[in-house]
C-alpha atoms as a printed R data frame, in Angstrom:
    type eleno elety resid chain resno       x       y       z
1   ATOM     1    CA   MET     A     1 -35.398 -12.627 -25.747
2   ATOM     2    CA   SER     A     2 -37.359  -9.371 -25.863
3   ATOM     3    CA   THR     A     3 -35.626  -6.146 -26.921
4   ATOM     4    CA   ASP     A     4 -35.865  -4.622 -23.434
5   ATOM     5    CA   GLN     A     5 -33.878  -7.411 -21.824
6   ATOM     6    CA   ARG     A     6 -30.118  -7.085 -21.282
7   ATOM     7    CA   PRO     A     7 -27.586  -9.796 -20.465
8   ATOM     8    CA   SER     A     8 -26.793  -9.440 -16.765
9   ATOM     9    CA   ALA     A     9 -23.129 -10.265 -17.348
10  ATOM    10    CA   LEU     A    10 -22.477  -7.126 -19.445
11  ATOM    11    CA   PRO     A    11 -20.517  -4.489 -17.516
12  ATOM    12    CA   ASP     A    12 -21.981  -1.081 -16.766
13  ATOM    13    CA   THR     A    13 -20.030   1.105 -19.207
14  ATOM    14    CA   LYS     A    14 -20.568   4.246 -17.128
15  ATOM    15    CA   GLN     A    15 -19.342   2.486 -13.995
16  ATOM    16    CA   VAL     A    16 -16.290   1.122 -15.816
17  ATOM    17    CA   ARG     A    17 -15.415   4.632 -17.040
18  ATOM    18    CA   SER     A    18 -15.902   6.041 -13.558
19  ATOM    19    CA   GLU     A    19 -13.639   3.403 -11.980
20  ATOM    20    CA   LEU     A    20 -11.010   3.994 -14.657
21  ATOM    21    CA   SER     A    21 -10.999   7.766 -14.161
22  ATOM    22    CA   THR     A    22 -10.829   7.359 -10.370
23  ATOM    23    CA   ARG     A    23  -7.851   5.018 -10.693
24  ATOM    24    CA   GLN     A    24  -6.110   7.416 -13.083
25  ATOM    25    CA   LEU     A    25  -6.712  10.377 -10.768
26  ATOM    26    CA   ILE     A    26  -5.332   8.469  -7.787
27  ATOM    27    CA   GLN     A    27  -2.291   7.396  -9.793
28  ATOM    28    CA   ALA     A    28  -1.732  11.007 -10.910
29  ATOM    29    CA   ALA     A    29  -2.051  12.199  -7.317
30  ATOM    30    CA   SER     A    30   0.466   9.589  -6.169
31  ATOM    31    CA   ALA     A    31   2.979  10.594  -8.812
32  ATOM    32    CA   LEU     A    32   2.681  14.293  -7.963
33  ATOM    33    CA   ILE     A    33   2.932  13.665  -4.222
34  ATOM    34    CA   ALA     A    34   6.104  11.661  -4.795
35  ATOM    35    CA   GLU     A    35   7.540  14.471  -6.932
36  ATOM    36    CA   GLN     A    36   6.602  17.557  -4.930
37  ATOM    37    CA   GLY     A    37   4.943  16.564  -1.668
38  ATOM    38    CA   TYR     A    38   1.358  16.471  -0.414
39  ATOM    39    CA   ASP     A    39   1.075  20.123   0.592
40  ATOM    40    CA   ARG     A    40   2.173  21.382  -2.851
41  ATOM    41    CA   THR     A    41  -0.117  19.033  -4.772
42  ATOM    42    CA   THR     A    42  -3.416  20.627  -5.797
43  ATOM    43    CA   LEU     A    43  -6.627  19.195  -7.220
44  ATOM    44    CA   ALA     A    44  -6.078  21.245 -10.374
45  ATOM    45    CA   SER     A    45  -2.584  19.810 -10.917
46  ATOM    46    CA   ILE     A    46  -3.916  16.293 -10.382
47  ATOM    47    CA   GLY     A    47  -6.582  16.845 -13.023
48  ATOM    48    CA   ARG     A    48  -4.025  18.165 -15.497
49  ATOM    49    CA   ARG     A    49  -1.664  15.234 -14.884
50  ATOM    50    CA   ALA     A    50  -4.473  12.700 -15.388
51  ATOM    51    CA   GLY     A    51  -5.956  14.520 -18.379
52  ATOM    52    CA   TYR     A    52  -9.232  15.468 -16.683
53  ATOM    53    CA   SER     A    53 -10.808  18.763 -15.695
54  ATOM    54    CA   HIS     A    54 -10.444  20.354 -12.280
55  ATOM    55    CA   GLY     A    55 -14.217  20.074 -11.988
56  ATOM    56    CA   LEU     A    56 -14.164  16.288 -12.288
57  ATOM    57    CA   VAL     A    57 -11.523  15.996  -9.554
58  ATOM    58    CA   THR     A    58 -13.621  18.173  -7.233
59  ATOM    59    CA   GLN     A    59 -16.790  16.277  -8.131
60  ATOM    60    CA   ARG     A    60 -15.134  12.906  -7.504
61  ATOM    61    CA   PHE     A    61 -13.347  13.700  -4.233
62  ATOM    62    CA   GLY     A    62 -14.879  16.934  -2.938
63  ATOM    63    CA   SER     A    63 -11.683  18.279  -1.420
64  ATOM    64    CA   LYS     A    64  -8.011  17.547  -0.992
65  ATOM    65    CA   GLU     A    65  -8.840  15.743   2.241
66  ATOM    66    CA   GLY     A    66 -11.350  13.632   0.312
67  ATOM    67    CA   LEU     A    67  -8.664  12.736  -2.197
68  ATOM    68    CA   LEU     A    68  -6.328  11.755   0.625
69  ATOM    69    CA   ALA     A    69  -9.010   9.505   2.101
70  ATOM    70    CA   ALA     A    70  -9.562   7.869  -1.304
71  ATOM    71    CA   LEU     A    71  -5.828   7.292  -1.771
72  ATOM    72    CA   ILE     A    72  -5.534   5.719   1.663
73  ATOM    73    CA   GLU     A    73  -8.566   3.508   1.051
74  ATOM    74    CA   TYR     A    74  -7.049   2.407  -2.268
75  ATOM    75    CA   THR     A    75  -3.849   1.557  -0.405
76  ATOM    76    CA   ARG     A    76  -5.740  -0.341   2.280
77  ATOM    77    CA   ARG     A    77  -7.422  -2.494  -0.350
78  ATOM    78    CA   GLY     A    78  -3.953  -3.301  -1.665
79  ATOM    79    CA   TRP     A    79  -2.864  -4.244   1.856
80  ATOM    80    CA   ASP     A    80  -5.889  -6.531   2.252
81  ATOM    81    CA   THR     A    81  -4.906  -8.223  -1.000
82  ATOM    82    CA   MET     A    82  -1.360  -8.478   0.311
83  ATOM    83    CA   VAL     A    83  -2.552 -10.269   3.437
84  ATOM    84    CA   THR     A    84  -4.654 -12.664   1.350
85  ATOM    85    CA   ARG     A    85  -1.746 -13.449  -0.949
86  ATOM    86    CA   ALA     A    86   0.596 -13.851   1.988
87  ATOM    87    CA   ASP     A    87  -1.614 -16.326   3.809
88  ATOM    88    CA   PRO     A    88  -3.794 -18.102   1.213
89  ATOM    89    CA   ASP     A    89  -4.166 -21.338   3.198
90  ATOM    90    CA   GLY     A    90  -4.145 -19.947   6.712
91  ATOM    91    CA   ALA     A    91  -0.719 -21.539   7.386
92  ATOM    92    CA   PRO     A    92   0.932 -19.281   9.996
93  ATOM    93    CA   GLY     A    93   4.561 -20.021   9.125
94  ATOM    94    CA   PRO     A    94   7.423 -17.677   8.188
95  ATOM    95    CA   GLU     A    95   5.965 -17.560   4.659
96  ATOM    96    CA   VAL     A    96   3.129 -15.416   6.010
97  ATOM    97    CA   ILE     A    97   5.563 -12.647   6.929
98  ATOM    98    CA   THR     A    98   7.732 -13.082   3.831
99  ATOM    99    CA   GLY     A    99   4.509 -13.005   1.813
100 ATOM   100    CA   PHE     A   100   4.022  -9.402   2.891
101 ATOM   101    CA   ILE     A   101   7.446  -8.610   1.477
102 ATOM   102    CA   ALA     A   102   6.721 -10.490  -1.768
103 ATOM   103    CA   SER     A   103   3.498  -8.563  -2.258
104 ATOM   104    CA   THR     A   104   5.272  -5.263  -1.615
105 ATOM   105    CA   ARG     A   105   7.792  -6.195  -4.305
106 ATOM   106    CA   ARG     A   106   4.957  -7.077  -6.668
107 ATOM   107    CA   ASN     A   107   3.136  -3.808  -5.988
108 ATOM   108    CA   ILE     A   108   6.304  -1.797  -6.613
109 ATOM   109    CA   ARG     A   109   6.898  -3.587  -9.920
110 ATOM   110    CA   GLU     A   110   3.282  -3.193 -11.072
111 ATOM   111    CA   ALA     A   111   2.587   0.363  -9.843
112 ATOM   112    CA   PRO     A   112   5.840   2.154  -8.933
113 ATOM   113    CA   ASP     A   113   4.366   5.674  -9.126
114 ATOM   114    CA   LEU     A   114   1.487   4.743  -6.843
115 ATOM   115    CA   MET     A   115   3.823   3.141  -4.316
116 ATOM   116    CA   ARG     A   116   6.188   6.119  -4.376
117 ATOM   117    CA   GLY     A   117   3.232   8.368  -3.603
118 ATOM   118    CA   VAL     A   118   2.096   6.187  -0.725
119 ATOM   119    CA   PHE     A   119   5.608   6.019   0.726
120 ATOM   120    CA   ALA     A   120   6.004   9.789   0.358
121 ATOM   121    CA   LEU     A   121   2.757  10.300   2.294
122 ATOM   122    CA   ILE     A   122   4.025   8.070   5.084
123 ATOM   123    CA   PHE     A   123   7.212  10.095   5.445
124 ATOM   124    CA   GLU     A   124   5.317  13.409   5.292
125 ATOM   125    CA   ALA     A   125   3.075  12.400   8.177
126 ATOM   126    CA   PHE     A   126   5.278  14.275  10.658
127 ATOM   127    CA   LYS     A   127   4.170  17.596   9.120
128 ATOM   128    CA   PRO     A   128   1.494  19.690  10.889
129 ATOM   129    CA   ILE     A   129  -1.285  18.434   8.612
130 ATOM   130    CA   PRO     A   130  -3.773  16.812  11.044
131 ATOM   131    CA   THR     A   131  -5.656  14.641   8.548
132 ATOM   132    CA   LEU     A   132  -2.464  13.345   6.978
133 ATOM   133    CA   HIS     A   133  -0.856  12.578  10.334
134 ATOM   134    CA   GLU     A   134  -3.905  10.788  11.691
135 ATOM   135    CA   GLU     A   135  -4.525   8.695   8.581
136 ATOM   136    CA   MET     A   136  -0.906   7.660   8.100
137 ATOM   137    CA   SER     A   137  -0.472   6.872  11.786
138 ATOM   138    CA   THR     A   138  -3.573   4.674  11.696
139 ATOM   139    CA   MET     A   139  -2.429   2.827   8.584
140 ATOM   140    CA   HIS     A   140   1.056   2.350  10.058
141 ATOM   141    CA   ASP     A   141  -0.418   0.837  13.224
142 ATOM   142    CA   GLU     A   142  -2.685  -1.474  11.215
143 ATOM   143    CA   VAL     A   143   0.264  -2.910   9.321
144 ATOM   144    CA   ARG     A   144   2.341  -3.414  12.474
145 ATOM   145    CA   HIS     A   145  -0.527  -5.028  14.355
146 ATOM   146    CA   GLN     A   146  -1.245  -7.356  11.430
147 ATOM   147    CA   VAL     A   147   2.374  -8.555  11.402
148 ATOM   148    CA   GLU     A   148   2.294  -8.988  15.178
149 ATOM   149    CA   HIS     A   149  -0.957 -10.957  14.918
150 ATOM   150    CA   GLU     A   150   0.501 -13.337  12.328
151 ATOM   151    CA   LEU     A   151   3.598 -13.846  14.446
152 ATOM   152    CA   ARG     A   152   1.511 -14.745  17.503
153 ATOM   153    CA   ARG     A   153  -0.498 -17.246  15.451
154 ATOM   154    CA   GLY     A   154   2.641 -18.909  14.151
155 ATOM   155    CA   ILE     A   155   4.317 -19.051  17.546
156 ATOM   156    CA   ALA     A   156   1.200 -20.587  19.106
157 ATOM   157    CA   ALA     A   157   1.067 -23.196  16.327
158 ATOM   158    CA   GLY     A   158   4.757 -24.009  16.653
159 ATOM   159    CA   THR     A   159   5.460 -23.017  13.038
160 ATOM   160    CA   ILE     A   160   7.340 -19.810  13.882
161 ATOM   161    CA   ARG     A   161  10.304 -19.642  16.232
162 ATOM   162    CA   PRO     A   162   9.475 -17.992  19.569
163 ATOM   163    CA   VAL     A   163  10.246 -14.274  19.302
164 ATOM   164    CA   ASP     A   164   8.903 -11.105  20.896
165 ATOM   165    CA   PRO     A   165   5.941 -10.457  18.532
166 ATOM   166    CA   ASP     A   166   5.685  -6.750  19.305
167 ATOM   167    CA   GLY     A   167   9.433  -6.155  19.087
168 ATOM   168    CA   TYR     A   168   9.813  -8.180  15.886
169 ATOM   169    CA   ALA     A   169   6.852  -6.424  14.252
170 ATOM   170    CA   ARG     A   170   8.436  -3.041  15.014
171 ATOM   171    CA   PHE     A   171  11.779  -4.265  13.675
172 ATOM   172    CA   PHE     A   172  10.099  -5.630  10.541
173 ATOM   173    CA   LEU     A   173   8.265  -2.399   9.795
174 ATOM   174    CA   SER     A   174  11.323  -0.260  10.537
175 ATOM   175    CA   VAL     A   175  13.401  -2.173   8.004
176 ATOM   176    CA   MET     A   176  10.649  -1.951   5.397
177 ATOM   177    CA   ARG     A   177  10.294   1.793   5.940
178 ATOM   178    CA   GLY     A   178  14.063   2.187   5.745
179 ATOM   179    CA   PHE     A   179  14.202   0.495   2.355
180 ATOM   180    CA   GLU     A   180  11.259   2.570   1.142
181 ATOM   181    CA   PHE     A   181  12.941   5.803   2.248
182 ATOM   182    CA   GLN     A   182  16.203   4.906   0.499
183 ATOM   183    CA   TRP     A   183  14.255   4.135  -2.685
184 ATOM   184    CA   LEU     A   184  12.576   7.565  -2.569
185 ATOM   185    CA   LEU     A   185  15.892   9.259  -1.871
186 ATOM   186    CA   GLU     A   186  17.901   7.395  -4.531
187 ATOM   187    CA   PRO     A   187  15.391   5.994  -7.058
188 ATOM   188    CA   ASP     A   188  18.010   5.450  -9.771
189 ATOM   189    CA   THR     A   189  20.676   3.757  -7.670
190 ATOM   190    CA   PHE     A   190  18.953   1.951  -4.799
191 ATOM   191    CA   ASP     A   191  17.756  -1.509  -5.819
192 ATOM   192    CA   ILE     A   192  14.712  -1.929  -3.603
193 ATOM   193    CA   ASP     A   193  13.675  -5.224  -5.187
194 ATOM   194    CA   ARG     A   194  17.030  -6.816  -4.410
195 ATOM   195    CA   SER     A   195  16.995  -5.361  -0.899
196 ATOM   196    CA   LEU     A   196  13.537  -6.722  -0.189
197 ATOM   197    CA   ALA     A   197  14.531 -10.131  -1.532
198 ATOM   198    CA   TRP     A   198  17.502 -10.172   0.870
199 ATOM   199    CA   PHE     A   199  15.247  -9.144   3.761
200 ATOM   200    CA   ALA     A   200  12.758 -11.894   2.935
201 ATOM   201    CA   ALA     A   201  15.558 -14.472   3.152
202 ATOM   202    CA   HIS     A   202  16.649 -13.034   6.498
203 ATOM   203    CA   VAL     A   203  13.085 -13.102   7.888
204 ATOM   204    CA   ARG     A   204  12.577 -16.666   6.685
205 ATOM   205    CA   GLU     A   205  15.762 -17.818   8.398
206 ATOM   206    CA   SER     A   206  15.181 -15.905  11.630
207 ATOM   207    CA   LEU     A   207  11.597 -17.146  12.048
208 ATOM   208    CA   ALA     A   208  12.064 -20.766  11.007
209 ATOM   209    CA   PRO     A   209  11.177 -23.053  13.917
210 ATOM   210    CA   VAL     A   210  14.006 -24.879  15.639
211 ATOM   211    CA   ARG     A   211  13.904 -28.607  14.755
């Protein structure tokens, strides 16, 4: 092999470093948002928390709104993974809905600071911050509609008990948000993993088809 040839399988070191720094900045932003809120979190404080310069944060995201968009996109990719894990074989049974809960539990265990930041953003969406409100409202609707869609598939296939898909999806999301809020409010005393496990058992029982 000539000296100017490179194995195609070798990773691009610059790209790897860039992806790592982006992930660390997003994680730092999430932690700060959970601690002090979105409006009090600055690009400079994010850089300090992650160990990077203010200039790199500005270069990477452009503005605070750009950072918010990146955080939401990062969260959406996690949701897409959640849907894939929940429904790996396309079987529209109760396990599809409980799979969403299982993936939420997994995400909380693997990246608690990131999830706290995401949940804090959701509950700050009522504030008069147009970009935040619009983005969080859109993401909230996407999750609810996805649950409703899976319920309709299961009901049509006879693998989920007939329920009101829209009403159940709203109930499902309300319970999830309630657990998330309690976890933010009482992080040291509220056992969110145990609560989500209980809810998964309830969902499984309530959606199981009548035999």
